[in-house]
C-alpha positions in Angstrom: 0.0 0.0 0.0 1.3 3.4 -0.9 1.0 6.7 0.8 2.5 10.1 0.4 4.6 12.3 2.7 7.0 15.1 2.4 8.8 14.6 5.8 9.7 12.0 8.3 6.3 11.8 10.0 4.3 9.0 8.4 2.6 7.1 11.3 3.9 4.6 13.8 5.4 2.4 11.0 8.4 4.8 10.4 9.6 5.0 14.1 11.5 8.1 13.1 9.7 10.9 15.0 12.9 11.9 16.8 15.0 12.0 13.6 15.7 15.5 12.1 14.1 16.0 8.8 17.4 16.5 7.0 18.5 13.0 8.1 15.3 11.2 7.2 14.1 7.8 8.4 16.6 5.8 10.3 16.4 2.9 7.9 16.9 5.0 4.7 19.3 3.0 2.4 20.8 5.9 0.5 24.3 5.3 1.8 24.0 1.5 0.9 23.3 2.1 -2.8 26.1 1.3 -5.3 25.6 4.6 -7.2 28.5 4.1 -9.6 26.8 1.0 -11.1 23.3 2.3 -11.4 22.1 1.8 -15.0 19.0 3.1 -16.9 17.6 2.1 -20.3 15.7 4.7 -22.5 16.8 7.7 -20.4 17.1 11.0 -22.2 20.5 12.7 -22.6 22.3 9.4 -22.0 21.7 9.6 -18.3 22.2 6.4 -16.2 19.9 7.1 -13.2 22.4 8.3 -10.5 20.7 11.7 -10.8 17.5 10.7 -9.1 19.1 8.6 -6.3 19.4 11.6 -4.0 20.0 12.1 -0.3 17.0 12.6 1.9 17.2 16.4 2.1 17.1 16.7 -1.7 14.1 14.5 -2.2 11.8 17.4 -3.1 14.2 18.9 -5.6 12.6 19.2 -9.1 15.6 20.8 -11.0 17.3 17.4 -11.5 15.3 14.6 -12.9 15.4 11.5 -15.2 13.1 11.5 -18.2 12.4 8.8 -20.8 13.7 9.3 -24.3 12.1 7.6 -27.3 8.8 6.8 -25.6 7.3 6.6 -22.1 9.0 3.4 -20.9 12.0 3.3 -18.7 14.1 0.7 -16.8 16.4 1.6 -13.9 18.6 -1.0 -12.2 19.9 -0.1 -8.8 22.5 -2.3 -7.0 23.3 -2.3 -3.3 26.6 -2.6 -1.6 25.4 -5.5 0.5 22.3 -7.5 1.2 19.0 -5.6 1.9 15.8 -6.6 3.5 13.6 -4.2 1.7 10.7 -2.4 3.5 9.6 0.3 1.1 10.2 2.1 -2.2 10.2 5.9 -2.1 9.3 7.6 -5.4 8.6 11.1 -6.6 7.5 11.4 -10.2 5.4 13.5 -12.6 4.2 16.1 -12.9 0.6 15.1 -13.8 0.4 12.8 -16.8 4.2 12.4 -16.9 3.8 10.3 -13.7 4.3 6.6 -14.5 1.1 4.5 -14.5 2.8 1.9 -12.4 6.2 0.6 -11.3 7.2 -3.1 -11.4 10.0 -4.3 -9.1 12.3 -7.1 -10.0 14.7 -8.4 -7.2 18.2 -9.7 -8.0 17.9 -9.7 -11.8 21.2 -8.5 -13.4 20.2 -7.9 -17.0 16.7 -7.1 -18.4 15.9 -5.4 -21.6 12.4 -4.2 -22.7 11.5 -7.4 -24.6 12.5 -9.6 -21.7 11.0 -7.5 -18.9 7.5 -7.3 -20.5 7.2 -11.1 -20.4 8.6 -11.6 -16.9 6.4 -11.6 -13.7 7.6 -8.9 -11.3 8.4 -9.6 -7.7 5.8 -6.9 -6.9 4.3 -3.9 -8.6 2.4 -0.8 -7.6 0.1 1.7 -9.2 1.8 5.1 -8.9 -0.3 8.0 -7.5 -0.1 11.5 -9.1 1.4 13.8 -6.5 4.0 16.4 -6.0 5.0 14.7 -2.7 7.1 11.6 -2.2 5.1 8.4 -2.4 6.0 5.6 0.0 5.2 2.1 -1.4 5.5 -0.7 1.2 6.6 -4.0 -0.2 5.8 -7.5 1.0 8.9 -8.2 3.1 8.8 -12.0 2.4 9.3 -11.3 -1.3 12.4 -9.1 -0.6 14.4 -10.8 2.2 17.9 -10.6 0.6 18.1 -8.0 -2.2 21.4 -7.2 -3.8 20.0 -5.3 -6.7 16.5 -3.9 -7.6 15.3 -3.3 -11.2 12.5 -0.8 -11.6 10.4 -0.9 -14.7 8.1 1.9 -15.7 6.0 0.5 -18.6 4.0 3.6 -19.4 3.1 7.1 -18.3 -0.3 8.4 -17.4 -0.9 10.0 -20.8 2.2 11.9 -21.7 4.7 11.0 -24.3 7.5 10.6 -21.7 7.8 9.6 -18.1 9.7 11.7 -15.6 11.3 10.6 -12.2 12.6 13.1 -9.7 13.6 10.9 -6.7 14.1 7.2 -5.9 14.9 6.0 -2.4 14.5 2.8 -0.3 13.8 1.9 3.3 15.0 -1.3 4.9 17.7 -3.2 6.7 21.2 -3.6 5.2 23.7 -6.3 6.0 27.2 -7.1 4.7 27.2 -9.6 1.9 29.4 -12.6 2.4 30.7 -13.8 -1.0 33.2 -16.2 0.4 32.3 -19.9 -0.1 32.0 -22.1 3.0 34.4 -25.1 2.8 33.8 -28.0 5.1 35.9 -31.2 5.2 34.3 -34.3 6.6 36.0 -37.6 7.6 33.5 -40.4 7.8 35.6 -43.0 9.5 39.2 -43.0 10.7 41.5 -45.4 8.8 44.5 -46.6 10.8 46.5 -46.8 7.5 46.1 -43.0 7.1 47.7 -42.2 10.5 51.1 -42.7 12.0 51.2 -45.7 14.2 51.6 -45.3 18.0 54.8 -46.9 19.1 54.3 -50.3 20.7 50.9 -50.9 19.1 50.2 -53.1 16.1 47.6 -51.3 14.0 46.2 -54.7 12.7 45.1 -55.6 16.2 43.0 -52.4 16.7 39.3 -53.4 16.8 36.4 -51.1 15.9 34.8 -49.2 18.8 32.1 -51.2 20.4 29.5 -48.7 21.8 27.5 -51.4 23.6 30.6 -52.8 25.2 31.7 -49.4 26.3 28.4 -48.8 27.9 28.5 -52.0 29.9 29.3 -51.7 33.6 32.9 -52.6 34.7 33.3 -56.1 36.0 
């Protein structure tokens, strides 16, 4: 469910009433976005999308924006520097009919072009509300438990020839991603031939461990 707000006070869900407006919600993921590797398809002027991933205090700025080029479709892929448990998408778009009709979210998909994305089922999608405020779109957490990248697909505007985006942000929990493989070595049964013999003991006389015998009382 989406709702709009222009500051940190958005009900008990946010838990950020004591946070200064300039800092924003405590779980804002702005600093956890890999801005260098953001990529956009069909963006005007060759822009790649970094322009609209802004810090919280610039979320209402309308001088810098991302607009679609050849038509009103646009794809923006945003990677994170770790693993994210996503709570909400923050979006400011428009104005009016330049607002996207909806936004489809795809979790952990590295490469999608327009022909592929139209046939793929999104992880979740939202209808975008026309507003000059920032819309907060709450995702289903079970669908976004460990997000390393998020692809946003805007399939159409609400009537204009192009789609315009001013601000994209995210709320959630970040954790460091561990890419190192876990290596475990298991030894099913000890083989006397694999170990150095104990002086004074003939390995051929060693019998398997008898659990029942070991459990029996001493005589």
